[in-house]
N, CA, C and O atoms as CSV, one atom per row, in Angstrom:
chain,resi,resn,atom,element,x,y,z
A,1,MET,N,N,9.403,-12.872,-3.172
A,1,MET,CA,C,8.966,-11.666,-3.853
A,1,MET,C,C,7.807,-11.044,-3.072
A,1,MET,O,O,6.925,-11.752,-2.587
A,2,VAL,N,N,7.819,-9.738,-2.957
A,2,VAL,CA,C,6.720,-9.009,-2.332
A,2,VAL,C,C,5.610,-8.874,-3.370
A,2,VAL,O,O,5.855,-8.547,-4.531
A,3,ARG,N,N,4.396,-9.132,-2.925
A,3,ARG,CA,C,3.232,-8.995,-3.810
A,3,ARG,C,C,2.354,-7.871,-3.259
A,3,ARG,O,O,1.948,-7.884,-2.097
A,4,VAL,N,N,2.077,-6.910,-4.122
A,4,VAL,CA,C,1.188,-5.807,-3.773
A,4,VAL,C,C,-0.074,-5.951,-4.616
A,4,VAL,O,O,-0.013,-6.005,-5.844
A,5,VAL,N,N,-1.201,-6.011,-3.948
A,5,VAL,CA,C,-2.484,-6.019,-4.648
A,5,VAL,C,C,-3.105,-4.646,-4.426
A,5,VAL,O,O,-3.366,-4.248,-3.290
A,6,LEU,N,N,-3.339,-3.927,-5.517
A,6,LEU,CA,C,-4.040,-2.642,-5.458
A,6,LEU,C,C,-5.502,-2.901,-5.787
A,6,LEU,O,O,-5.824,-3.453,-6.839
A,7,TYR,N,N,-6.384,-2.499,-4.878
A,7,TYR,CA,C,-7.814,-2.741,-5.064
A,7,TYR,C,C,-8.464,-1.578,-5.798
A,7,TYR,O,O,-8.394,-0.428,-5.365
A,8,LEU,N,N,-9.097,-1.903,-6.917
A,8,LEU,CA,C,-9.773,-0.893,-7.718
A,8,LEU,C,C,-10.978,-0.363,-6.954
A,8,LEU,O,O,-11.708,-1.124,-6.319
A,9,GLY,N,N,-11.177,0.944,-7.024
A,9,GLY,CA,C,-12.288,1.556,-6.314
A,9,GLY,C,C,-13.401,1.971,-7.242
A,9,GLY,O,O,-13.254,1.944,-8.464
A,10,SER,N,N,-14.515,2.356,-6.653
A,10,SER,CA,C,-15.625,2.872,-7.459
A,10,SER,C,C,-15.537,4.394,-7.579
A,10,SER,O,O,-15.924,4.960,-8.601
A,11,LYS,N,N,-15.030,5.051,-6.543
A,11,LYS,CA,C,-14.850,6.504,-6.565
A,11,LYS,C,C,-13.378,6.886,-6.674
A,11,LYS,O,O,-13.054,7.999,-7.087
A,12,LEU,N,N,-12.504,5.986,-6.313
A,12,LEU,CA,C,-11.056,6.203,-6.344
A,12,LEU,C,C,-10.431,5.277,-7.373
A,12,LEU,O,O,-10.960,4.195,-7.628
A,13,PRO,N,N,-9.309,5.684,-7.974
A,13,PRO,CA,C,-8.612,4.733,-8.838
A,13,PRO,C,C,-8.264,3.454,-8.067
A,13,PRO,O,O,-8.409,2.345,-8.581
A,14,TYR,N,N,-7.800,3.634,-6.817
A,14,TYR,CA,C,-7.464,2.512,-5.947
A,14,TYR,C,C,-8.050,2.763,-4.568
A,14,TYR,O,O,-7.832,3.815,-3.966
A,15,GLN,N,N,-8.796,1.785,-4.079
A,15,GLN,CA,C,-9.466,1.901,-2.788
A,15,GLN,C,C,-8.570,1.462,-1.641
A,15,GLN,O,O,-8.841,1.769,-0.480
A,16,GLY,N,N,-7.508,0.747,-1.968
A,16,GLY,CA,C,-6.609,0.272,-0.928
A,16,GLY,C,C,-5.619,-0.722,-1.488
A,16,GLY,O,O,-5.449,-0.846,-2.701
A,17,PHE,N,N,-4.961,-1.437,-0.567
A,17,PHE,CA,C,-3.923,-2.367,-1.000
A,17,PHE,C,C,-3.680,-3.442,0.053
A,17,PHE,O,O,-4.010,-3.278,1.227
A,18,THR,N,N,-3.095,-4.545,-0.402
A,18,THR,CA,C,-2.579,-5.591,0.476
A,18,THR,C,C,-1.132,-5.829,0.097
A,18,THR,O,O,-0.780,-5.832,-1.082
A,19,LEU,N,N,-0.309,-6.024,1.088
A,19,LEU,CA,C,1.123,-6.234,0.912
A,19,LEU,C,C,1.485,-7.540,1.610
A,19,LEU,O,O,1.200,-7.711,2.795
A,20,THR,N,N,2.118,-8.469,0.871
A,20,THR,CA,C,2.540,-9.742,1.449
A,20,THR,C,C,3.901,-10.139,0.880
A,20,THR,O,O,4.313,-9.649,-0.172
A,21,GLY,N,N,4.586,-11.027,1.584
A,21,GLY,CA,C,5.805,-11.624,1.067
A,21,GLY,C,C,7.072,-10.922,1.512
A,21,GLY,O,O,7.056,-10.008,2.337
A,22,HIS,N,N,8.184,-11.389,0.930
A,22,HIS,CA,C,9.520,-10.871,1.230
A,22,HIS,C,C,10.260,-10.685,-0.092
A,22,HIS,O,O,10.127,-11.508,-0.998
A,23,SER,N,N,11.019,-9.637,-0.203
A,23,SER,CA,C,11.670,-9.324,-1.480
A,23,SER,C,C,12.748,-10.327,-1.871
A,23,SER,O,O,12.973,-10.563,-3.058
A,24,GLY,N,N,13.411,-10.915,-0.889
A,24,GLY,CA,C,14.490,-11.849,-1.185
A,24,GLY,C,C,15.786,-11.177,-1.599
A,24,GLY,O,O,16.719,-11.848,-2.038
A,25,TYR,N,N,15.855,-9.865,-1.466
A,25,TYR,CA,C,17.073,-9.132,-1.842
A,25,TYR,C,C,18.226,-9.461,-0.900
A,25,TYR,O,O,19.377,-9.566,-1.325
A,26,ALA,N,N,17.908,-9.622,0.385
A,26,ALA,CA,C,18.918,-9.978,1.395
A,26,ALA,C,C,18.213,-10.776,2.485
A,26,ALA,O,O,16.995,-10.945,2.442
A,27,ILE,N,N,18.969,-11.264,3.456
A,27,ILE,CA,C,18.364,-12.052,4.520
A,27,ILE,C,C,17.446,-11.179,5.376
A,27,ILE,O,O,17.603,-9.961,5.455
A,28,HIS,N,N,16.489,-11.845,6.009
A,28,HIS,CA,C,15.529,-11.159,6.872
A,28,HIS,C,C,16.279,-10.335,7.917
A,28,HIS,O,O,17.207,-10.824,8.562
A,29,GLY,N,N,15.868,-9.093,8.069
A,29,GLY,CA,C,16.511,-8.192,9.018
A,29,GLY,C,C,17.603,-7.320,8.416
A,29,GLY,O,O,18.040,-6.347,9.032
A,30,GLN,N,N,18.049,-7.675,7.196
A,30,GLN,CA,C,19.085,-6.892,6.525
A,30,GLN,C,C,18.668,-6.481,5.120
A,30,GLN,O,O,19.495,-6.022,4.332
A,31,ASP,N,N,17.407,-6.642,4.810
A,31,ASP,CA,C,16.905,-6.430,3.454
A,31,ASP,C,C,16.440,-4.980,3.274
A,31,ASP,O,O,15.365,-4.600,3.739
A,32,ILE,N,N,17.266,-4.179,2.592
A,32,ILE,CA,C,16.922,-2.762,2.400
A,32,ILE,C,C,15.706,-2.587,1.501
A,32,ILE,O,O,14.981,-1.600,1.632
A,33,VAL,N,N,15.474,-3.523,0.595
A,33,VAL,CA,C,14.310,-3.414,-0.286
A,33,VAL,C,C,13.035,-3.621,0.522
A,33,VAL,O,O,12.086,-2.847,0.395
A,34,CYS,N,N,13.009,-4.658,1.350
A,34,CYS,CA,C,11.840,-4.878,2.210
A,34,CYS,C,C,11.626,-3.692,3.162
A,34,CYS,O,O,10.493,-3.284,3.417
A,35,ALA,N,N,12.716,-3.159,3.671
A,35,ALA,CA,C,12.609,-2.011,4.569
A,35,ALA,C,C,11.994,-0.814,3.840
A,35,ALA,O,O,11.148,-0.115,4.399
A,36,GLY,N,N,12.413,-0.580,2.606
A,36,GLY,CA,C,11.851,0.524,1.828
A,36,GLY,C,C,10.382,0.322,1.520
A,36,GLY,O,O,9.580,1.247,1.645
A,37,ILE,N,N,10.030,-0.889,1.117
A,37,ILE,CA,C,8.631,-1.214,0.807
A,37,ILE,C,C,7.773,-1.032,2.057
A,37,ILE,O,O,6.710,-0.412,2.007
A,38,SER,N,N,8.244,-1.578,3.173
A,38,SER,CA,C,7.493,-1.471,4.427
A,38,SER,C,C,7.351,-0.021,4.871
A,38,SER,O,O,6.286,0.401,5.321
A,39,GLY,N,N,8.430,0.732,4.741
A,39,GLY,CA,C,8.377,2.144,5.131
A,39,GLY,C,C,7.354,2.931,4.333
A,39,GLY,O,O,6.592,3.721,4.890
A,40,LEU,N,N,7.343,2.712,3.021
A,40,LEU,CA,C,6.351,3.386,2.173
A,40,LEU,C,C,4.935,2.994,2.567
A,40,LEU,O,O,4.073,3.849,2.770
A,41,ALA,N,N,4.707,1.686,2.673
A,41,ALA,CA,C,3.356,1.193,2.958
A,41,ALA,C,C,2.848,1.665,4.316
A,41,ALA,O,O,1.702,2.098,4.436
A,42,LEU,N,N,3.689,1.582,5.329
A,42,LEU,CA,C,3.269,2.003,6.665
A,42,LEU,C,C,3.050,3.514,6.739
A,42,LEU,O,O,2.144,3.973,7.436
A,43,SER,N,N,3.859,4.279,6.038
A,43,SER,CA,C,3.672,5.739,6.015
A,43,SER,C,C,2.343,6.107,5.371
A,43,SER,O,O,1.625,6.975,5.868
A,44,VAL,N,N,2.016,5.448,4.269
A,44,VAL,CA,C,0.727,5.723,3.617
A,44,VAL,C,C,-0.426,5.275,4.510
A,44,VAL,O,O,-1.428,5.980,4.623
A,45,ALA,N,N,-0.296,4.117,5.143
A,45,ALA,CA,C,-1.354,3.649,6.055
A,45,ALA,C,C,-1.564,4.654,7.187
A,45,ALA,O,O,-2.702,4.974,7.532
A,46,GLN,N,N,-0.473,5.150,7.760
A,46,GLN,CA,C,-0.586,6.137,8.843
A,46,GLN,C,C,-1.178,7.447,8.341
A,46,GLN,O,O,-1.973,8.078,9.036
A,47,GLY,N,N,-0.793,7.857,7.134
A,47,GLY,CA,C,-1.355,9.079,6.557
A,47,GLY,C,C,-2.845,8.951,6.324
A,47,GLY,O,O,-3.606,9.874,6.616
A,48,LEU,N,N,-3.267,7.813,5.801
A,48,LEU,CA,C,-4.699,7.589,5.587
A,48,LEU,C,C,-5.453,7.588,6.910
A,48,LEU,O,O,-6.539,8.157,7.017
A,49,GLU,N,N,-4.873,6.949,7.910
A,49,GLU,CA,C,-5.517,6.918,9.219
A,49,GLU,C,C,-5.605,8.324,9.819
A,49,GLU,O,O,-6.608,8.677,10.439
A,50,TYR,N,N,-4.570,9.109,9.636
A,50,TYR,CA,C,-4.551,10.477,10.158
A,50,TYR,C,C,-5.627,11.340,9.482
A,50,TYR,O,O,-6.375,12.047,10.157
A,51,TYR,N,N,-5.699,11.276,8.146
A,51,TYR,CA,C,-6.623,12.141,7.413
A,51,TYR,C,C,-8.051,11.613,7.365
A,51,TYR,O,O,-8.998,12.396,7.296
A,52,LEU,N,N,-8.217,10.286,7.402
A,52,LEU,CA,C,-9.560,9.716,7.239
A,52,LEU,C,C,-10.133,9.132,8.520
A,52,LEU,O,O,-11.334,8.874,8.598
A,53,GLY,N,N,-9.301,8.923,9.513
A,53,GLY,CA,C,-9.775,8.371,10.790
A,53,GLY,C,C,-10.421,7.013,10.617
A,53,GLY,O,O,-9.801,6.076,10.114
A,54,THR,N,N,-11.663,6.914,11.034
A,54,THR,CA,C,-12.373,5.630,11.012
A,54,THR,C,C,-12.823,5.223,9.608
A,54,THR,O,O,-13.411,4.156,9.435
A,55,LYS,N,N,-12.554,6.052,8.619
A,55,LYS,CA,C,-12.978,5.746,7.251
A,55,LYS,C,C,-11.951,4.895,6.508
A,55,LYS,O,O,-12.074,4.673,5.304
A,56,VAL,N,N,-10.947,4.425,7.227
A,56,VAL,CA,C,-9.952,3.512,6.669
A,56,VAL,C,C,-9.783,2.354,7.653
A,56,VAL,O,O,-9.737,2.544,8.868
A,57,VAL,N,N,-9.693,1.151,7.089
A,57,VAL,CA,C,-9.478,-0.047,7.902
A,57,VAL,C,C,-8.070,-0.551,7.618
A,57,VAL,O,O,-7.705,-0.797,6.468
A,58,ILE,N,N,-7.290,-0.700,8.673
A,58,ILE,CA,C,-5.913,-1.173,8.546
A,58,ILE,C,C,-5.796,-2.477,9.321
A,58,ILE,O,O,-6.101,-2.542,10.512
A,59,ASP,N,N,-5.351,-3.510,8.623
A,59,ASP,CA,C,-5.180,-4.822,9.244
A,59,ASP,C,C,-3.739,-5.266,9.025
A,59,ASP,O,O,-3.325,-5.520,7.894
A,60,GLN,N,N,-2.987,-5.356,10.104
A,60,GLN,CA,C,-1.589,-5.766,10.015
A,60,GLN,C,C,-1.414,-7.054,10.808
A,60,GLN,O,O,-1.676,-7.093,12.010
A,61,ALA,N,N,-0.968,-8.111,10.124
A,61,ALA,CA,C,-0.775,-9.417,10.759
A,61,ALA,C,C,0.677,-9.597,11.180
A,61,ALA,O,O,1.574,-8.942,10.650
A,62,GLU,N,N,0.896,-10.488,12.136
A,62,GLU,CA,C,2.260,-10.773,12.581
A,62,GLU,C,C,3.109,-11.365,11.471
A,62,GLU,O,O,4.336,-11.276,11.511
A,63,SER,N,N,2.464,-11.971,10.477
A,63,SER,CA,C,3.188,-12.558,9.341
A,63,SER,C,C,3.830,-11.491,8.459
A,63,SER,O,O,4.644,-11.802,7.589
A,64,GLY,N,N,3.457,-10.223,8.690
A,64,GLY,CA,C,3.966,-9.137,7.865
A,64,GLY,C,C,2.952,-8.637,6.855
A,64,GLY,O,O,3.167,-7.608,6.214
A,65,ARG,N,N,1.843,-9.358,6.708
A,65,ARG,CA,C,0.798,-8.944,5.771
A,65,ARG,C,C,0.173,-7.638,6.262
A,65,ARG,O,O,-0.113,-7.474,7.448
A,66,LEU,N,N,-0.030,-6.723,5.332
A,66,LEU,CA,C,-0.665,-5.440,5.637
A,66,LEU,C,C,-1.778,-5.204,4.637
A,66,LEU,O,O,-1.557,-5.247,3.426
A,67,GLN,N,N,-2.979,-4.953,5.146
A,67,GLN,CA,C,-4.099,-4.622,4.269
A,67,GLN,C,C,-4.691,-3.290,4.713
A,67,GLN,O,O,-4.929,-3.061,5.899
A,68,VAL,N,N,-4.922,-2.423,3.743
A,68,VAL,CA,C,-5.468,-1.099,3.997
A,68,VAL,C,C,-6.611,-0.867,3.012
A,68,VAL,O,O,-6.421,-0.974,1.800
A,69,LEU,N,N,-7.806,-0.547,3.534
A,69,LEU,CA,C,-8.965,-0.293,2.684
A,69,LEU,C,C,-9.667,0.983,3.119
A,69,LEU,O,O,-9.942,1.186,4.302
A,70,VAL,N,N,-9.955,1.842,2.144
A,70,VAL,CA,C,-10.667,3.092,2.376
A,70,VAL,C,C,-12.150,2.839,2.157
A,70,VAL,O,O,-12.541,2.218,1.169
A,71,SER,N,N,-12.964,3.315,3.072
A,71,SER,CA,C,-14.415,3.223,2.936
A,71,SER,C,C,-14.885,4.397,2.081
A,71,SER,O,O,-15.226,5.462,2.598
A,72,GLU,N,N,-14.896,4.186,0.771
A,72,GLU,CA,C,-15.190,5.275,-0.174
A,72,GLU,C,C,-16.555,5.917,0.061
A,72,GLU,O,O,-16.711,7.129,-0.087
A,73,GLU,N,N,-17.532,5.105,0.425
A,73,GLU,CA,C,-18.911,5.605,0.543
A,73,GLU,C,C,-19.087,6.613,1.665
A,73,GLU,O,O,-20.013,7.422,1.621
A,74,THR,N,N,-18.225,6.582,2.664
A,74,THR,CA,C,-18.378,7.493,3.800
A,74,THR,C,C,-17.434,8.698,3.732
A,74,THR,O,O,-17.475,9.566,4.605
A,75,CYS,N,N,-16.590,8.755,2.706
A,75,CYS,CA,C,-15.614,9.841,2.587
A,75,CYS,C,C,-16.198,11.066,1.904
A,75,CYS,O,O,-17.030,10.958,1.003
A,76,THR,N,N,-15.748,12.230,2.347
A,76,THR,CA,C,-16.081,13.475,1.656
A,76,THR,C,C,-15.214,13.571,0.392
A,76,THR,O,O,-14.283,12.786,0.215
A,77,ASP,N,N,-15.521,14.526,-0.474
A,77,ASP,CA,C,-14.702,14.726,-1.675
A,77,ASP,C,C,-13.259,15.058,-1.300
A,77,ASP,O,O,-12.330,14.591,-1.959
A,78,GLN,N,N,-13.061,15.852,-0.260
A,78,GLN,CA,C,-11.710,16.205,0.176
A,78,GLN,C,C,-10.966,14.959,0.662
A,78,GLN,O,O,-9.789,14.778,0.349
A,79,GLU,N,N,-11.637,14.114,1.411
A,79,GLU,CA,C,-11.007,12.893,1.906
A,79,GLU,C,C,-10.671,11.938,0.760
A,79,GLU,O,O,-9.634,11.274,0.786
A,80,LEU,N,N,-11.541,11.869,-0.239
A,80,LEU,CA,C,-11.255,11.040,-1.407
A,80,LEU,C,C,-10.013,11.543,-2.134
A,80,LEU,O,O,-9.187,10.749,-2.585
A,81,CYS,N,N,-9.882,12.858,-2.245
A,81,CYS,CA,C,-8.713,13.454,-2.885
A,81,CYS,C,C,-7.447,13.124,-2.093
A,81,CYS,O,O,-6.415,12.799,-2.679
A,82,GLN,N,N,-7.523,13.208,-0.771
A,82,GLN,CA,C,-6.371,12.880,0.072
A,82,GLN,C,C,-5.991,11.411,-0.093
A,82,GLN,O,O,-4.811,11.082,-0.216
A,83,ALA,N,N,-6.987,10.531,-0.094
A,83,ALA,CA,C,-6.726,9.099,-0.248
A,83,ALA,C,C,-6.117,8.806,-1.611
A,83,ALA,O,O,-5.178,8.017,-1.719
A,84,GLU,N,N,-6.650,9.439,-2.652
A,84,GLU,CA,C,-6.121,9.227,-4.003
A,84,GLU,C,C,-4.654,9.656,-4.090
A,84,GLU,O,O,-3.834,8.971,-4.701
A,85,THR,N,N,-4.338,10.780,-3.482
A,85,THR,CA,C,-2.960,11.282,-3.496
A,85,THR,C,C,-2.020,10.328,-2.768
A,85,THR,O,O,-0.942,10.007,-3.270
A,86,LEU,N,N,-2.423,9.881,-1.601
A,86,LEU,CA,C,-1.558,8.999,-0.816
A,86,LEU,C,C,-1.358,7.645,-1.488
A,86,LEU,O,O,-0.228,7.167,-1.592
A,87,ILE,N,N,-2.437,7.027,-1.942
A,87,ILE,CA,C,-2.308,5.705,-2.562
A,87,ILE,C,C,-1.602,5.814,-3.913
A,87,ILE,O,O,-0.845,4.919,-4.289
A,88,GLY,N,N,-1.841,6.892,-4.635
A,88,GLY,CA,C,-1.128,7.116,-5.901
A,88,GLY,C,C,0.368,7.292,-5.684
A,88,GLY,O,O,1.177,6.794,-6.468
A,89,THR,N,N,0.733,7.994,-4.628
A,89,THR,CA,C,2.142,8.170,-4.292
A,89,THR,C,C,2.772,6.836,-3.898
A,89,THR,O,O,3.919,6.560,-4.248
A,90,LEU,N,N,2.029,6.021,-3.179
A,90,LEU,CA,C,2.504,4.679,-2.828
A,90,LEU,C,C,2.807,3.874,-4.089
A,90,LEU,O,O,3.853,3.231,-4.183
A,91,LYS,N,N,1.900,3.908,-5.048
A,91,LYS,CA,C,2.107,3.168,-6.302
A,91,LYS,C,C,3.353,3.673,-7.032
A,91,LYS,O,O,4.143,2.872,-7.531
A,92,LEU,N,N,3.532,4.984,-7.096
A,92,LEU,CA,C,4.727,5.538,-7.735
A,92,LEU,C,C,6.003,5.067,-7.042
A,92,LEU,O,O,6.981,4.717,-7.701
A,93,GLY,N,N,5.988,5.061,-5.713
A,93,GLY,CA,C,7.148,4.600,-4.958
A,93,GLY,C,C,7.448,3.135,-5.222
A,93,GLY,O,O,8.604,2.751,-5.397
A,94,PHE,N,N,6.400,2.318,-5.248
A,94,PHE,CA,C,6.591,0.896,-5.533
A,94,PHE,C,C,7.120,0.677,-6.949
A,94,PHE,O,O,7.982,-0.175,-7.163
A,95,GLU,N,N,6.618,1.430,-7.899
A,95,GLU,CA,C,7.101,1.302,-9.282
A,95,GLU,C,C,8.582,1.682,-9.379
A,95,GLU,O,O,9.327,1.077,-10.150
A,96,SER,N,N,9.003,2.666,-8.613
A,96,SER,CA,C,10.425,3.044,-8.584
A,96,SER,C,C,11.284,1.922,-8.013
A,96,SER,O,O,12.380,1.657,-8.507
A,97,ILE,N,N,10.782,1.265,-6.973
A,97,ILE,CA,C,11.523,0.147,-6.388
A,97,ILE,C,C,11.634,-0.997,-7.394
A,97,ILE,O,O,12.691,-1.616,-7.511
A,98,ILE,N,N,10.563,-1.279,-8.113
A,98,ILE,CA,C,10.582,-2.347,-9.124
A,98,ILE,C,C,11.624,-2.054,-10.199
A,98,ILE,O,O,12.337,-2.959,-10.632
A,99,LYS,N,N,11.718,-0.798,-10.634
A,99,LYS,CA,C,12.710,-0.429,-11.654
A,99,LYS,C,C,14.136,-0.573,-11.126
A,99,LYS,O,O,15.027,-1.037,-11.838
A,100,ARG,N,N,14.342,-0.176,-9.884
A,100,ARG,CA,C,15.689,-0.194,-9.291
A,100,ARG,C,C,16.112,-1.595,-8.855
A,100,ARG,O,O,17.283,-1.959,-8.953
A,101,TYR,N,N,15.146,-2.373,-8.374
A,101,TYR,CA,C,15.417,-3.722,-7.861
A,101,TYR,C,C,14.466,-4.724,-8.514
A,101,TYR,O,O,13.568,-5.243,-7.851
A,102,PRO,N,N,14.652,-5.000,-9.805
A,102,PRO,CA,C,13.737,-5.904,-10.503
A,102,PRO,C,C,13.708,-7.291,-9.858
A,102,PRO,O,O,14.711,-7.784,-9.341
A,103,GLY,N,N,12.533,-7.892,-9.907
A,103,GLY,CA,C,12.371,-9.244,-9.377
A,103,GLY,C,C,12.129,-9.312,-7.888
A,103,GLY,O,O,12.025,-10.404,-7.328
A,104,THR,N,N,12.037,-8.156,-7.226
A,104,THR,CA,C,11.838,-8.171,-5.776
A,104,THR,C,C,10.383,-7.955,-5.387
A,104,THR,O,O,9.990,-8.272,-4.265
A,105,MET,N,N,9.586,-7.424,-6.294
A,105,MET,CA,C,8.172,-7.215,-5.983
A,105,MET,C,C,7.363,-7.153,-7.251
A,105,MET,O,O,7.892,-6.916,-8.337
A,106,GLU,N,N,6.068,-7.370,-7.101
A,106,GLU,CA,C,5.129,-7.245,-8.209
A,106,GLU,C,C,3.896,-6.508,-7.742
A,106,GLU,O,O,3.525,-6.567,-6.570
A,107,ILE,N,N,3.265,-5.813,-8.674
A,107,ILE,CA,C,2.027,-5.101,-8.387
A,107,ILE,C,C,0.956,-5.672,-9.290
A,107,ILE,O,O,1.146,-5.785,-10.501
A,108,VAL,N,N,-0.181,-6.036,-8.695
A,108,VAL,CA,C,-1.329,-6.497,-9.467
A,108,VAL,C,C,-2.542,-5.680,-9.043
A,108,VAL,O,O,-2.592,-5.159,-7.929
A,109,GLU,N,N,-3.502,-5.571,-9.923
A,109,GLU,CA,C,-4.740,-4.864,-9.622
A,109,GLU,C,C,-5.863,-5.884,-9.515
A,109,GLU,O,O,-5.886,-6.885,-10.231
A,110,SER,N,N,-6.796,-5.608,-8.602
A,110,SER,CA,C,-7.881,-6.559,-8.356
A,110,SER,C,C,-9.112,-5.824,-7.831
A,110,SER,O,O,-9.024,-4.712,-7.310
A,111,GLU,N,N,-10.252,-6.475,-7.985
A,111,GLU,CA,C,-11.455,-6.004,-7.321
A,111,GLU,C,C,-11.302,-6.329,-5.838
A,111,GLU,O,O,-10.556,-7.239,-5.475
A,112,VAL,N,N,-12.004,-5.590,-4.985
A,112,VAL,CA,C,-11.940,-5.851,-3.540
A,112,VAL,C,C,-12.568,-7.193,-3.252
A,112,VAL,O,O,-12.622,-7.613,-2.096
């Protein structure tokens, strides 16, 4: 199962996220659910990096783990709005995947 941890922010509803695991929907390399999850997460990470530059830290491990954290304290109001939109859209996409493919991923909220 893929585990998504959404980190609660002080200025943002969510300051970032960590993604780990495998959906188990199909074998590695043929899993459309994992591909969809990865595509969403990487697109949001790239969008945050594009709009926020050095105000976002992206850590991607060879194991497949992806962690993305926004530095809320250094962001302008416009950048916070952009980050909120992107991370909120990510959450909506993940919730859609959970509804369509139950048991393949979970979302939890946590402090950083």
